[in-house]
N, C-alpha and C positions, 0 to 999 in steps of 0.2 A: 415567596415571590422573588423573581429575578428579572433584571432588565436585559440579560443576554440569552442567546438561543439555547445554550447547553443547560441552563437552569430553568428555563421556562417550560411549564407543563404543556403549553400549547405548541411549542416549537421544537422541543428537545428531540423528539423522535424523527424529526426531519433532518437532523444533523448527527445523530449518534444512536446507539442502541442501549437499552436498559442494562444489558449484560455488561457492557463496558463501563457505563456510568457507575455501576456498583463497585468497580475497582477503586474509584477515586472518591468515594464518599468519606465523610468524617468518621463514620463507624468503622469502615475498613482500614482507614489510616490509623485509628487508635489500635485496632487489632494488630496491625503490622508493627507499630511502635512497641507494643507489649512483647511481641515475638522477638524483636531484635534486642530489646533490653534484657529479655530472659536469656537469649543466646549469649549475650555478653557475660551475664552472671555465670552461666554454665562454663564458659571457657576460662573465666577468672578463677572459679572454684576448682576446676580441674587442674589448674596450674598452682593451686595453693595460695593464690593471691587474696581470696576472700573465703570465709567459712563455708563449708558445704551446707550447713544449716541455713545460711542466708540465701544461698541459691535455691534450696528447697522451698523456702517461704516465697521467694520472688516468683518461682515457677507456679506456685499454687495461688498466689494472691494478685499478681500483676496480670490481670485478665480484664477484658473490656467490661464484663458484667459488674465489676466492682467500681466502675467510674460513672459519675454523673456528667454527661457532656456539657450541661450548662455550667456546672461548678468548675469543670476543667477549663472551659473557655474563659471564665472569670479569673481563674488562677493564672492562665497564660496572659491575659490582658494586664493583670496587676504587675506581672514580672516583665512584660514587654518581650517575652521570649517563650515560644511554645514549649520547648523541652524543659526550660527552667520551671515553668508552671507545672508541667507534667511531673517532674521529679518532686517538686514541693507538694503537690496534691497526693502523690503516691505514699508519702510518709505515713499518712493516717491509716493505711491499709495493713501496717505491720506491727507486730509485737516486738518489744525490745529494740535492738539497734539494727535489725535486718534491713530496714528501709534505707539505712545509711549506705548500703552497698548497691542500691539502684543507680545505674549510670556510672558505676565505679570503674575507672580506667579508660573511659571514652571521652572524646570531645563531641560537641553537638553535631559537627559535620559528619563524624563517623556514623552516628545514628541516622541523621537526616538522609545522607547519601545512600546508606544501606537500605533504609526504608523505601526510598524512591526506586532503587534497583528491584526490591521485592515486588513493589506494585507494578513496575514496568514489566517484570517477568510474568506477572499474572496477566497483564494486558497483552503481552506477546503470545501467550497461549491462545487467547481469544482471537487475535489477529490471524495467527496461523490456521486456526480452525475455519475462520471466514475465508481465508485465501484458498484453502483446500476445497471448500464448497464452491467458490467462484471458479476455481480451476476445473472442477468436475463438470460443471455446467458448460464451461467454455470448451472443454475437451469433447463433450458429446456433440455440441453444435459444429465444431471443427470437423469431426468425423462424419456427421450427417450430411454436411454440405460440401464435402471435398470434391465432388464432381459437378457442382452447380455453377454453371457459367455466369460470370458477371464482368463488370468493367473495372480495370485498374485505372485509377484517376491520377493525373499529373496536373498540379496547379488547378484542381477542381474541374478539369476537362478530361474527356475520354482519351486514354493513352494506349491501352492494349487489353486484350482478353486475359482474364484470370479466373479463379474460382472463389466463391464465397468462403469455402472451407480453408483455402490457403490464406485469405485475408484475415480470417479469424485465428488461424494457426499462428500467424506472426505475433498476435497478441498473446497466445498461449505460450509460445516460446519465450517471449519476454517475461511473462509471469513466472515461468519455470526458473529463469535466471534469478529473478528478484526473490523468490521464495528460498532458493539456495543461499543467496547472499544474506538474507535476513537471519537464517539459521546460523550461518557462519559468524556474523557479527554479534549475534546474541551470546555466543560462547565467550566473547571478550567483554561484552557489556555487563553481563550479569555476574558481577564480582562484588564481594563485600568490601568493607573498609574499616580498619581498626588501626589507625596510624597516628592518632593524636594531632595536636596543633601543628607541629612542625614536620610531621611525617616520619619521625624516628621511633614511634611507638614506645617512648620511654616510660609511660605510665603502666605498661603491661609487664614490666619486670625483665629479667634476663632471658626468659624463654618467650620473648614477644612474638617470634615467628610462629611458634606452636600455638600460642593463644589466638592469634589471628586466624590460623588455619582451623582450629577447633570452632571458633566463632562462625566462620564461613561455612564449614561443613555442616554445622548444626542447622543452618538456614538453607542448606542445599544450594549454596552459591559457590562460584569459583573463587579460588584464592588468588588475589592479584599478585603480579610479579613485582609491583612497585606501588608505593603510595600514589594515589591518584586524585587527591583533593584539587590539585592544580592542573590535572590532565583531564579535561572534560571532553576529549575527542570521542570517548566511548559513547556518550549520549548523542553527540553531534552526528557521528557516523551512523548510529542506529536510526536516528530520526531522518537522516538523509535517505536511507533505504526506504523508509516509510513514505517519504515525499516522492521518490521515484515511482513507487508503487501507485501513489495517487495520480501521478502524471500519466501512467499507463491507463488507468481508469478514465482519466479525463480525455485522453486520445480516443478511447473506445466510445465514450459519450458523445464527443464531437462528431464522429463518423456516423453514429446512430442518429444523431439529430439531422444530419444531411439526408440520410436515408428516409427519415420520417417526414421530410418536407412534402407538402401536397404535390408539388411538381415531380417528385421522385417516387414516393410511396412504396419504398421497398422494405421498410420496417415499421412496426406499429407497437406501441405500448398497449397492453391489454387493460381494458377498463372493466373492472368487476362491477357488479350490481351496486348502485349507490354512489359510485365514484363520479365526480363531476369535473369537467374540464374548464368550465367558465360559468360565471353568474350572468353573463350578458349574451353569450352565444350558446344556447342550450345543447346544440348537436355536436359541438366541437370536442375532440379528444386530444388535448394538448400533451406533448411529450415532457411532462413536468419532471419525471424521474431522470430522463436523459439530461435535462437542463441541470438538475441537482448534481448529477455526476460531474458535469463540466464545472459547475460552481465550486464544489468541494475540492476539486483539484487545485483551484486557485487559492481557496482559503487555507488549505494545508501547506501549499508552497510558501505562503506569506508567513508561516511560523518559523521558517528556517533562518531568516536573518538574526532572530534572537538566539538561536542555537549557536551560530557562529560567534556571536558576542560572548557566549559562555566560555569560550576558549581563551579569552583575554583576561586572565586572572592576575591580580596584583598581589604579590607576596604569597603567603601560604594559606590565608583565609580571606575570602572576599565575598560578602553577601550580595554584591551587585550581580554576580553571575548565578548565585543560587536562586535568586528571585526569578530570573529568566526561566530556569529549569522548572520551577514550581508552576509557571504558566504553561510552558510548551508541552511537557510530557503528558499531563492529563488531556490538554486540548487536542493535540495531534493524534493521540490514540483514540479519543472519543470521536473526532471527526472522521478518522479512517474507518472506524467501525460502521458509522452511518454510510460512508462512501461505498464500502464493500457490500453492505446490506442492499443498497440501491442497485448495485451492479448485478448481484445474484438475482434479485427480483426482476429486473428489466430483462435479463437474458432468459430466465426460466419461465416467465409469464408472457413476455412479448413474443412476437412472431415475425419471421421474414416472409415477405410475399414474393415467392419465386416466379409466379406468373408475371407480376409487374416487372420483376427484374429482367425477365426474358424480353418483354416489350421494350424496356429501356435499352437493353442491349442492341436491339434491332434499329434503334434510332441513329446509330452510327452510320456515317456516309462513306466509310472507308478509311477514315483517319487512323483507326486502331491498327490497321495493317500496313501503314506506310513504312514503319520501321522494318518489318519483315520483307517488304518489297525492296526497300533500299539495300538490305543485306543480300538479297537474291541478285539484284542488278549489279551490285558492287563487284561480284565475281567476274563480270564482263567489262564494266566501264569504270570501275573504281568507286569506292564508297562516296567520296565527296561529289563526284559527278552525278552519282545516283541521287544524292541528297538534293543537289541543286535542281535536278529534273523534277523531283517530287514537290519541291517548294513551288516551282513554276506551275505545276498542275493544280496545287492548292489555290494559287492566285487566280488561275483561269476558272476554276470551279466557282469561286466566289463572284468573279466578274460576270460570268455567264449564268449564274444561278442554276447550276446543274450539280448532280451528285458526283463526288470524287470517284466513286465506283466506275461510272461511265467513262471517265477520262482514262482510268487505268486500262480499260479494255480497248479504247480507241486510239491511244497514243502510239504513234508509229515507232518512236524510239524504243518504247518498252516492248513492242511487238517483235522487234528484231531479236530479242533475247528470251522473252517469256511468252509462252503460248497462253491461250485462254484457260486451258486445263492447268497450266502452271499457276496462273493467277488464282484460279478457283482453289487449288490445293493450298497455296500460300495463305489465302484469306479464309480458310476453314477454321472456325474457332476451336474445333476439336483438336487442332494441332497442339494447343497449350495443355490439354488434359493430361497427357503422360507426365510432363514435367510437374504440373501442379499437384497431381495426385501423389507422385513419388515424393515430392518435397513435403507435402502435408502429412503423408504417412510416416515420414522420418520424424517430423515434429511430434506426432502422436506417439511413436515408438519411444522417443527419448523421454517424453513426459511420463509414460508408463513406467519406464525403467527407473526413473528418479523418484516417482511419487506413489508407486504402488501398482502391483500387478493385477489388481481387481478391476481395473478399467479395461474393457474389451472393445476393440474396434469392430466395425461391422464388415470390414473387408475379409 
């Protein structure tokens, strides 16, 4: 039983995925600790710092199957230190003195940090997989709707014509950047650590650099250029990219929520058989998944203050910052897994109502074209004068309760420079299509080039 959402069997799937939760289980943690301690023994034996026979026994016997989790928990509780309890418990697994070489040459933070890097790397593989799935769905929708006219909104009001594909493409382009950023920062983040208490690796012997390199290579981790117990920016930067990704999803969710409003009706979550939107309004289909996408963006963003705190390390060892990482790394990756799962589901199962979109488009009274008319008039009377003229017409339309369209055609000042045909041409929504399609296809092309040639546009 658990009082928080990630541990509650009733709530956890609403905030995370089982696949990501498996990375942060006690069972997987134990498996990773065994792998890291074995890698340490391998590197130390290779350097001649411990007997080869000790490494062979550690490799064979320091495996999760030989541990009783309840007894290990009690050993850790008695010592007040998980790794101290782990090393103490492990002694019973060995013959002779081989157990004395478990944890030989390392400080606890070397093991703890490297284990968290290992688990974060596992989480990263899952996140990238989810991002690729999300990108694939978003790519297809961007391509599908690249010529579908809709309204660009400024301050939640009609601003100018655009296309749905271009609006979605902006999200795709931002996702493209964040995926590349995550891969780049991962190369820095996923490094092992074998530096000792003070960072000088004195316990590793004269060939300490080779020992650390062998240790990292054995775990398929990068070799750090410098001791990083006191340099926590690798985790902070990585989590910052995750948080920016969550804000992209949150932005998408907010826009879908607006489109889902009854008054707008341009997007709908699909309700499968058996799904209910309300216990009191039987016929309503609430956009709960869109709301969850918005909510999780906030939840994830609120993890970041702890990550910035981790960079304020006192001295060479400081558990006040370790404890923050133990909270944030599991939580932020689990929350983002649920976040991406919602986003993929909403876009792949929901649908855009293009007929309603066209009806909403036609609600405009001419406001969407005032900028284009201003630019056309500006060639003759100057931009500012044209701006003031159109502001006057806006006021007149409101005062007289008439459509702005009608005043464009009837205004004598406009008629001096722009004919009815000119106005019709300027106010044709198809004028935006060439630019919108061209820019959208550029976004699609760049995404294909960077993320795989198997994506095929319909054009």
